[in-house]
DSSP file (Angstrom, degrees, kcal/mol; ACC not computed):
  #  RESIDUE AA STRUCTURE BP1 BP2  ACC     N-H-->O    O-->H-N    N-H-->O    O-->H-N    TCO  KAPPA ALPHA  PHI   PSI    X-CA   Y-CA   Z-CA
    1    1 A M              0   0    0      0, 0.0     2,-0.1     0, 0.0     0, 0.0   0.000 360.0 360.0 360.0 143.5  106.9   85.2  120.3
    2    2 A A        -     0   0    0      1,-0.1     2,-0.1     2,-0.1     0, 0.0  -0.450 360.0-122.0 -76.0 145.3  103.8   87.2  121.0
    3    3 A T     >  -     0   0    0     -2,-0.1     4,-2.3     1,-0.1     5,-0.2  -0.351  27.9-105.8 -78.0 166.4  102.8   88.0  124.6
    4    4 A D  H  > S+     0   0    0      1,-0.2     4,-2.5     2,-0.2     5,-0.2   0.892 122.9  53.3 -59.5 -39.7   99.4   86.9  126.0
    5    5 A A  H  > S+     0   0    0      1,-0.2     4,-2.4     2,-0.2    -1,-0.2   0.895 108.5  49.2 -63.5 -40.3   98.4   90.6  125.9
    6    6 A Q  H  > S+     0   0    0      2,-0.2     4,-2.5     1,-0.2    -2,-0.2   0.903 111.1  49.8 -65.5 -41.1   99.3   90.8  122.2
    7    7 A I  H  X S+     0   0    0     -4,-2.3     4,-2.3     2,-0.2    -2,-0.2   0.925 112.5  47.0 -63.4 -45.4   97.4   87.6  121.3
    8    8 A R  H  X S+     0   0    0     -4,-2.5     4,-2.6     1,-0.2    -2,-0.2   0.908 112.5  50.0 -62.8 -42.1   94.3   88.9  123.1
    9    9 A A  H  X S+     0   0    0     -4,-2.4     4,-2.5     2,-0.2    -2,-0.2   0.905 111.2  48.5 -64.6 -41.5   94.6   92.3  121.4
   10   10 A K  H  X S+     0   0    0     -4,-2.5     4,-2.5     2,-0.2    -1,-0.2   0.913 112.8  48.1 -64.9 -42.0   94.9   90.7  118.0
   11   11 A K  H  X S+     0   0    0     -4,-2.3     4,-2.2     2,-0.2    -2,-0.2   0.906 111.7  49.9 -65.1 -41.4   92.0   88.4  118.7
   12   12 A K  H  X S+     0   0    0     -4,-2.6     4,-2.0     2,-0.2    -2,-0.2   0.918 111.6  48.5 -63.1 -44.1   89.9   91.4  119.9
   13   13 A W  H  X S+     0   0    0     -4,-2.5     4,-2.1     1,-0.2    -2,-0.2   0.928 110.8  50.9 -61.9 -44.8   90.8   93.4  116.8
   14   14 A A  H  < S+     0   0    0     -4,-2.5     7,-0.2     1,-0.2    -1,-0.2   0.876 111.1  48.2 -62.5 -38.3   89.9   90.5  114.5
   15   15 A E  H >< S+     0   0    0     -4,-2.2     3,-0.6     1,-0.2    -1,-0.2   0.872 114.6  45.6 -68.9 -36.7   86.5   90.0  116.2
   16   16 A K  H 3< S+     0   0    0     -4,-2.0    -2,-0.2     1,-0.2    -1,-0.2   0.782 122.4  36.6 -75.6 -27.6   85.8   93.7  115.9
   17   17 A N  T 3X S+     0   0    0     -4,-2.1     4,-2.8    -5,-0.2    -1,-0.2  -0.413  70.6 150.8-122.7  53.4   86.9   94.0  112.3
   18   18 A K  H <> S+     0   0    0     -3,-0.6     4,-2.6     1,-0.2     5,-0.2   0.883  72.4  49.8 -57.8 -43.8   85.8   90.6  110.8
   19   19 A E  H  > S+     0   0    0      1,-0.2     4,-2.4     2,-0.2    -1,-0.2   0.936 115.0  42.9 -63.8 -46.2   85.3   91.9  107.3
   20   20 A K  H  > S+     0   0    0      2,-0.2     4,-2.6     1,-0.2    -1,-0.2   0.886 113.9  52.0 -67.0 -38.6   88.7   93.5  107.1
   21   21 A A  H  X S+     0   0    0     -4,-2.8     4,-2.3    -7,-0.2    -2,-0.2   0.907 111.0  47.6 -64.1 -41.6   90.4   90.5  108.8
   22   22 A T  H  X S+     0   0    0     -4,-2.6     4,-2.5    -5,-0.2     5,-0.2   0.930 112.0  49.9 -64.3 -45.4   88.8   88.1  106.3
   23   23 A Y  H  X S+     0   0    0     -4,-2.4     4,-2.4     1,-0.2    -2,-0.2   0.930 112.1  47.5 -57.8 -47.9   89.8   90.3  103.4
   24   24 A T  H  X S+     0   0    0     -4,-2.6     4,-2.3     1,-0.2    -1,-0.2   0.888 111.0  51.6 -62.8 -40.3   93.4   90.5  104.6
   25   25 A K  H  X S+     0   0    0     -4,-2.3     4,-2.5     2,-0.2    -1,-0.2   0.929 111.7  46.0 -63.2 -45.9   93.5   86.7  105.2
   26   26 A Y  H  X S+     0   0    0     -4,-2.5     4,-2.3     2,-0.2    -2,-0.2   0.891 111.6  51.8 -66.0 -38.5   92.3   86.0  101.6
   27   27 A K  H  X S+     0   0    0     -4,-2.4     4,-2.1    -5,-0.2    -1,-0.2   0.920 111.7  47.0 -62.1 -43.6   94.7   88.5  100.1
   28   28 A S  H  X S+     0   0    0     -4,-2.3     4,-2.6     1,-0.2    -2,-0.2   0.898 110.8  52.0 -64.8 -41.5   97.6   86.9  102.0
   29   29 A N  H  X S+     0   0    0     -4,-2.5     4,-2.6     2,-0.2    -2,-0.2   0.893 108.4  51.8 -62.4 -39.6   96.5   83.4  101.0
   30   30 A C  H  X S+     0   0    0     -4,-2.3     4,-2.5     2,-0.2    -2,-0.2   0.935 111.3  46.3 -62.0 -47.2   96.4   84.5   97.3
   31   31 A K  H  X S+     0   0    0     -4,-2.1     4,-2.8     1,-0.2     5,-0.2   0.906 112.2  51.0 -63.0 -42.0   99.9   85.8   97.5
   32   32 A T  H  X>S+     0   0    0     -4,-2.6     4,-2.7     2,-0.2     5,-0.6   0.920 110.5  49.4 -61.9 -44.2  101.1   82.7   99.3
   33   33 A F  I  X>S+     0   0    0     -4,-2.6     5,-2.3     3,-0.2     4,-1.8   0.941 114.3  44.4 -59.9 -48.0   99.6   80.5   96.6
   34   34 A I  I  <5S+     0   0    0     -4,-2.5    -2,-0.2     1,-0.2    -1,-0.2   0.926 121.2  38.4 -64.0 -45.0  101.1   82.5   93.7
   35   35 A N  I  <5S+     0   0    0     -4,-2.8    -1,-0.2    -5,-0.2    -2,-0.2   0.802 131.1  21.8 -79.2 -29.0  104.6   82.7   95.3
   36   36 A N  I  <5S+     0   0    0     -4,-2.7    -3,-0.2    -5,-0.2    -2,-0.2   0.694 130.1  25.9-114.9 -23.1  104.9   79.3   96.9
   37   37 A Y  I  <<S+     0   0    0     -4,-1.8     2,-0.5    -5,-0.6    -3,-0.2   0.700  85.2  98.0-120.4 -26.7  102.6   76.8   95.2
   38   38 A L      < +     0   0    0     -5,-2.3     3,-0.0     1,-0.2     0, 0.0  -0.541  42.1 160.8 -69.3 118.3  101.8   77.9   91.7
   39   39 A N        +     0   0    0     -2,-0.5     2,-0.3     1,-0.1    -1,-0.2   0.253  44.1  57.4-132.5  14.4  104.2   75.8   89.7
   40   40 A N  S  > S-     0   0    0      1,-0.1     4,-1.9     0, 0.0     3,-0.2  -0.997  72.9-123.5-146.2 155.3  103.1   75.6   86.1
   41   41 A I  H  > S+     0   0    0     -2,-0.3     4,-2.5     1,-0.2     5,-0.2   0.802 107.7  59.5 -66.0 -31.4  102.3   78.1   83.3
   42   42 A E  H  > S+     0   0    0      2,-0.2     4,-2.0     1,-0.2    -1,-0.2   0.923 107.9  44.5 -65.6 -43.7   98.8   76.9   82.8
   43   43 A D  H  > S+     0   0    0     -3,-0.2     4,-2.3     2,-0.2    -1,-0.2   0.889 112.5  52.7 -66.7 -38.5   97.8   77.6   86.4
   44   44 A L  H  X S+     0   0    0     -4,-1.9     4,-2.4     1,-0.2    -2,-0.2   0.921 109.1  49.8 -62.1 -43.0   99.5   80.9   86.2
   45   45 A Q  H  X S+     0   0    0     -4,-2.5     4,-2.2     1,-0.2    -1,-0.2   0.885 108.8  52.8 -63.3 -38.5   97.5   81.8   83.1
   46   46 A E  H  X S+     0   0    0     -4,-2.0     4,-2.1     2,-0.2    -1,-0.2   0.923 110.0  47.4 -63.0 -44.3   94.3   80.7   84.7
   47   47 A V  H  X S+     0   0    0     -4,-2.3     4,-2.3     1,-0.2    -2,-0.2   0.912 111.1  51.7 -63.2 -42.4   95.0   83.1   87.7
   48   48 A K  H  X S+     0   0    0     -4,-2.4     4,-2.6     1,-0.2    -1,-0.2   0.883 107.8  52.6 -62.3 -38.1   95.8   85.9   85.3
   49   49 A N  H  X S+     0   0    0     -4,-2.2     4,-2.5     2,-0.2    -1,-0.2   0.909 108.1  50.7 -64.0 -42.0   92.6   85.3   83.5
   50   50 A W  H  X S+     0   0    0     -4,-2.1     4,-2.4     1,-0.2    -2,-0.2   0.922 111.7  48.2 -59.8 -43.7   90.6   85.6   86.8
   51   51 A I  H  X S+     0   0    0     -4,-2.3     4,-2.6     2,-0.2    -2,-0.2   0.921 111.2  49.6 -64.1 -44.4   92.4   88.8   87.6
   52   52 A N  H  X S+     0   0    0     -4,-2.6     4,-2.2     1,-0.2    -1,-0.2   0.903 111.5  49.0 -62.1 -41.7   91.7   90.2   84.1
   53   53 A E  H  X S+     0   0    0     -4,-2.5     4,-2.2     2,-0.2    -1,-0.2   0.912 112.3  48.0 -64.6 -42.6   88.0   89.3   84.3
   54   54 A K  H  X S+     0   0    0     -4,-2.4     4,-2.7     2,-0.2    -2,-0.2   0.890 109.5  53.5 -65.5 -39.1   87.8   90.9   87.8
   55   55 A E  H  X S+     0   0    0     -4,-2.6     4,-2.4     2,-0.2    -2,-0.2   0.920 109.3  48.2 -61.2 -44.1   89.5   94.0   86.6
   56   56 A K  H  X S+     0   0    0     -4,-2.2     4,-2.1     2,-0.2    -2,-0.2   0.916 112.1  50.2 -60.7 -43.8   87.0   94.4   83.7
   57   57 A Q  H  X S+     0   0    0     -4,-2.2     4,-0.9     1,-0.2    -2,-0.2   0.919 111.7  46.7 -61.7 -45.2   84.2   93.9   86.1
   58   58 A L  H  < S+     0   0    0     -4,-2.7     4,-0.5     1,-0.2     3,-0.4   0.885 112.1  50.6 -66.2 -38.7   85.5   96.5   88.5
   59   59 A K  H >< S+     0   0    0     -4,-2.4     3,-0.9     1,-0.2    -1,-0.2   0.862 107.3  53.6 -67.5 -35.1   86.1   99.0   85.7
   60   60 A S  H 3< S+     0   0    0     -4,-2.1    -1,-0.2     1,-0.2    -2,-0.2   0.713 103.8  57.3 -73.1 -18.6   82.6   98.6   84.4
   61   61 A N  T 3<        0   0    0     -4,-0.9    -1,-0.2    -3,-0.4    -2,-0.2   0.588 360.0 360.0 -84.8 -10.9   81.2   99.4   87.8
   62   62 A D    <         0   0    0     -3,-0.9    -1,-0.2    -4,-0.5    -2,-0.1   0.475 360.0 360.0 -77.2 360.0   82.9  102.8   87.9
């Protein structure tokens, strides 16, 4: 279990780094969804399509 000091430090870091904290939270949520909740091939294909579209978008911005 985290100490009070660790909890305060984590909260302070999250407040100071809101954008990075949000990014990390969403990335973790995505991984959790894929690994623990995605349970049919159709949903998996939909997620893969989103990823492929985002990859194309990112490559075209380079």
